[in-house]
C-alpha positions as CSV (number, residue, x, y, z in Angstrom):
1,X,6.4,12.8,10.9
2,X,3.8,11.1,8.7
3,X,2.2,7.9,9.9
4,X,4.1,5.5,7.6
5,X,7.4,6.6,9.0
6,X,6.0,6.7,12.5
7,X,4.9,3.1,12.1
8,X,8.0,2.0,10.2
9,X,8.3,-1.7,9.6
10,X,10.7,-4.2,8.2
11,X,10.5,-6.8,5.4
12,X,10.6,-10.3,6.8
13,X,13.0,-11.3,3.9
14,X,15.7,-9.5,5.9
15,X,15.4,-12.3,8.4
16,X,15.3,-15.1,5.8
17,X,18.1,-16.9,7.7
18,X,15.6,-17.5,10.5
19,X,12.6,-19.7,9.7
20,X,10.6,-19.5,13.0
21,X,8.2,-16.7,13.2
22,X,8.6,-16.3,16.9
23,X,12.3,-15.6,16.4
24,X,11.6,-13.2,13.6
25,X,9.1,-11.3,15.8
26,X,11.8,-11.2,18.5
27,X,14.3,-9.7,16.0
28,X,11.8,-7.1,14.8
29,X,11.5,-5.9,18.4
30,X,15.3,-6.1,18.9
31,X,16.0,-3.6,16.0
32,X,13.5,-1.2,17.6
33,X,10.4,-1.7,15.4
34,X,7.0,-3.2,15.9
35,X,5.7,-3.8,12.4
36,X,6.5,-6.1,9.5
37,X,5.7,-7.0,5.9
38,X,5.7,-10.8,5.7
39,X,7.0,-12.6,2.7
40,X,6.7,-16.2,1.6
41,X,9.7,-17.3,3.5
42,X,7.8,-16.9,6.8
43,X,4.2,-17.8,5.7
44,X,2.6,-20.1,3.3
45,X,-0.1,-17.9,1.7
46,X,-1.5,-21.0,-0.1
47,X,-2.2,-22.9,3.2
48,X,-5.2,-21.4,5.0
49,X,-5.0,-23.7,8.0
50,X,-1.6,-22.3,8.9
51,X,-2.8,-18.6,8.8
52,X,-4.1,-18.2,12.3
53,X,-0.9,-19.5,14.0
54,X,1.4,-17.2,12.0
55,X,-0.8,-14.2,12.6
56,X,-1.1,-15.0,16.3
57,X,2.6,-15.3,16.7
58,X,3.2,-11.7,15.6
59,X,0.2,-10.4,17.5
60,X,1.3,-12.0,20.7
61,X,4.7,-10.4,20.2
62,X,3.2,-6.9,19.6
63,X,4.2,-6.8,15.9
64,X,1.7,-5.4,13.4
65,X,1.5,-7.0,10.0
66,X,1.4,-4.0,7.6
67,X,1.5,-6.0,4.3
68,X,2.3,-9.3,2.7
69,X,4.4,-10.1,-0.4
70,X,5.9,-9.9,-2.9
71,X,3.2,-12.1,-4.6
72,X,3.0,-12.8,-8.4
73,X,-0.5,-12.4,-9.7
74,X,-1.6,-14.2,-12.8
75,X,-5.4,-14.1,-12.5
76,X,-5.8,-17.4,-10.8
77,X,-8.6,-16.2,-8.5
78,X,-9.1,-19.3,-6.5
79,X,-5.4,-19.4,-5.5
80,X,-4.9,-15.6,-5.1
81,X,-8.1,-15.2,-3.0
82,X,-6.2,-17.0,-0.3
83,X,-3.6,-14.3,-0.2
84,X,-6.3,-11.7,0.4
85,X,-7.7,-13.9,3.1
86,X,-4.4,-14.0,4.9
87,X,-4.0,-10.2,4.6
88,X,-7.6,-9.6,5.8
89,X,-7.1,-11.9,8.8
90,X,-3.8,-10.1,9.6
91,X,-5.3,-6.7,9.3
92,X,-2.9,-5.8,6.5
93,X,-4.2,-3.2,4.0
94,X,-1.7,-3.9,1.2
95,X,-0.2,-6.8,-0.8
96,X,3.1,-6.0,-2.6
97,X,2.9,-7.6,-6.0
98,X,4.3,-8.5,-9.4
99,X,2.6,-9.2,-12.7
100,X,4.0,-11.1,-15.6
101,X,4.2,-9.3,-19.0
102,X,2.2,-12.0,-20.8
103,X,-0.7,-12.2,-18.4
104,X,-0.9,-8.8,-16.7
105,X,-3.9,-7.4,-18.5
106,X,-5.9,-10.5,-17.6
107,X,-4.5,-10.5,-14.0
108,X,-5.3,-6.9,-13.4
109,X,-9.0,-7.4,-14.0
110,X,-9.2,-10.4,-11.7
111,X,-7.0,-8.8,-9.0
112,X,-8.9,-5.5,-9.0
113,X,-12.1,-7.4,-8.2
114,X,-10.5,-9.0,-5.3
115,X,-9.2,-5.6,-4.1
116,X,-12.7,-4.3,-4.1
117,X,-14.1,-7.3,-2.4
118,X,-11.6,-7.3,0.5
119,X,-10.8,-3.6,0.7
120,X,-7.1,-4.3,0.2
121,X,-4.8,-2.5,-2.3
122,X,-2.1,-4.0,-4.6
123,X,1.3,-2.3,-4.6
124,X,3.4,-3.2,-7.6
125,X,7.1,-3.8,-6.7
126,X,9.7,-2.5,-9.2
127,X,12.7,-4.8,-9.4
128,X,15.5,-3.0,-11.2
129,X,16.6,-2.3,-14.7
130,X,16.4,-5.9,-15.8
131,X,12.7,-6.3,-14.9
132,X,9.8,-5.2,-17.1
133,X,8.2,-3.1,-14.4
134,X,11.5,-1.5,-13.4
135,X,11.0,1.7,-15.4
136,X,8.8,4.6,-14.5
137,X,7.5,4.7,-18.1
138,X,6.2,1.2,-17.9
139,X,4.7,1.8,-14.5
140,X,2.9,4.9,-15.8
141,X,1.5,2.8,-18.6
142,X,0.2,0.2,-16.2
143,X,-1.4,2.8,-13.9
144,X,-3.1,4.5,-16.9
145,X,-4.8,1.1,-17.6
146,X,-5.8,0.4,-14.0
147,X,-7.9,1.8,-11.2
148,X,-6.8,3.0,-7.8
149,X,-6.9,-0.6,-6.6
150,X,-3.4,-0.9,-8.1
151,X,-0.5,1.3,-7.0
152,X,3.2,1.2,-6.4
153,X,5.5,-0.3,-3.8
154,X,8.6,1.7,-4.6
155,X,11.8,-0.2,-3.8
156,X,14.3,2.6,-3.6
157,X,17.4,0.6,-4.3
158,X,16.0,-1.1,-7.4
159,X,14.8,2.3,-8.6
160,X,18.4,3.4,-8.4
161,X,19.5,0.2,-10.2
162,X,17.2,1.2,-13.1
163,X,19.1,4.5,-13.4
164,X,16.1,6.4,-12.0
165,X,15.6,8.7,-9.0
166,X,13.4,7.6,-6.1
167,X,12.8,11.3,-5.1
168,X,11.3,12.0,-8.5
169,X,9.3,8.8,-8.3
170,X,7.7,9.9,-5.0
171,X,6.6,13.1,-6.8
172,X,5.6,11.5,-10.1
173,X,3.4,8.7,-8.7
174,X,1.8,10.8,-6.0
175,X,-1.4,9.2,-4.9
176,X,-0.5,5.9,-6.5
177,X,2.4,5.4,-4.1
178,X,1.1,2.8,-1.6
179,X,4.3,1.3,-0.2
180,X,8.0,1.9,0.3
181,X,10.8,-0.6,0.5
182,X,13.5,1.6,1.9
183,X,16.7,0.1,0.7
184,X,20.0,1.4,-0.5
185,X,22.7,0.2,-2.9
186,X,26.2,1.0,-3.9
187,X,27.4,-0.2,-7.3
188,X,30.7,-1.8,-8.3
189,X,32.5,-1.2,-11.6
190,X,30.9,-4.4,-13.0
191,X,27.5,-2.9,-12.1
192,X,27.0,-5.4,-9.4
193,X,24.9,-3.9,-6.6
194,X,25.6,-4.3,-2.8
195,X,23.2,-3.6,0.0
196,X,24.3,-1.0,2.5
197,X,22.7,0.7,5.5
198,X,20.0,3.1,4.1
199,X,21.3,6.6,3.5
200,X,24.9,5.6,3.3
201,X,24.9,4.6,-0.4
202,X,23.2,6.3,-3.3
203,X,19.8,7.0,-1.6
204,X,19.2,10.5,-0.4
205,X,17.1,9.4,2.6
206,X,16.2,12.9,4.0
207,X,15.0,14.1,0.6
208,X,13.0,11.0,0.1
209,X,11.2,11.4,3.4
210,X,10.7,15.1,2.8
211,X,9.2,14.4,-0.6
212,X,6.9,11.7,0.7
213,X,5.7,13.9,3.5
214,X,5.0,16.8,1.1
215,X,3.0,14.4,-1.1
216,X,1.0,13.2,2.0
217,X,2.1,9.7,1.5
218,X,-0.1,7.5,3.7
219,X,0.7,4.0,2.6
220,X,3.2,1.7,4.4
221,X,7.0,1.9,4.8
222,X,9.3,-1.0,5.5
223,X,13.1,-1.3,5.7
224,X,14.8,-3.8,3.5
225,X,18.5,-4.8,4.0
226,X,19.5,-8.1,2.4
227,X,23.1,-8.3,3.6
228,X,24.5,-10.3,6.6
229,X,21.9,-13.0,6.3
230,X,23.0,-14.8,9.5
231,X,23.3,-11.6,11.5
232,X,21.3,-8.7,10.0
233,X,20.4,-7.1,13.3
234,X,23.4,-4.7,13.7
235,X,22.9,-3.2,10.2
236,X,19.1,-3.0,10.6
237,X,19.5,-1.2,13.9
238,X,21.6,1.4,12.0
239,X,18.9,1.5,9.2
240,X,16.3,2.3,11.9
241,X,18.5,5.0,13.3
242,X,19.1,6.5,9.9
243,X,15.4,6.8,9.2
244,X,14.6,8.3,12.6
245,X,17.3,10.8,12.3
246,X,16.1,11.8,8.8
247,X,12.6,12.5,9.9
248,X,13.6,14.7,12.8
């Protein structure tokens, strides 16, 4: 089993119904994990005086912070530097990110310099068929125009929503695959998506893991399940079990 799946984490957005970081850390351990990607629900990345307390809460609980995000970069260096400062303090090597279509070329230049300065990589998060970075063609275009500071955080469910194949993406993007949001959807007749335990919907979980291992994927991997906001633990435990069974 490759390191990312051995050190599987969870996106803190799964626990958005719980605002206290101490409780979130407790729930991470309850589902059988010890790593997390923190989103803006649980940390104010624009408030440096709050950083140490948030980071200490997870460290004291034995929960590693793998990444932060998803953050929207516009090229505002003074503001966005703070996000890198949080990640550096936390020991995170990645920031999952989004660019806006009207500012991305400017933002990439500014963000790439911050990546070089802090030794942290940006992982662009695809967000379905309705979003401009949701297609593999657009992502390929962006990566042709950027250096290795910028890669992909593949959200497997939103990849499916765009009518594409996460297995093929894992192969296509190769060494630009920096992160995984392991998530699964089923789709209703009106095309509305519904979160389900990973590997029980349209995601071929064993094949995804096999392909990532074959490609020597060495970024970070986190589970994401957005259902059952008030009680996500039972489903997330099943998600953890699904991943562990798939890597055996």
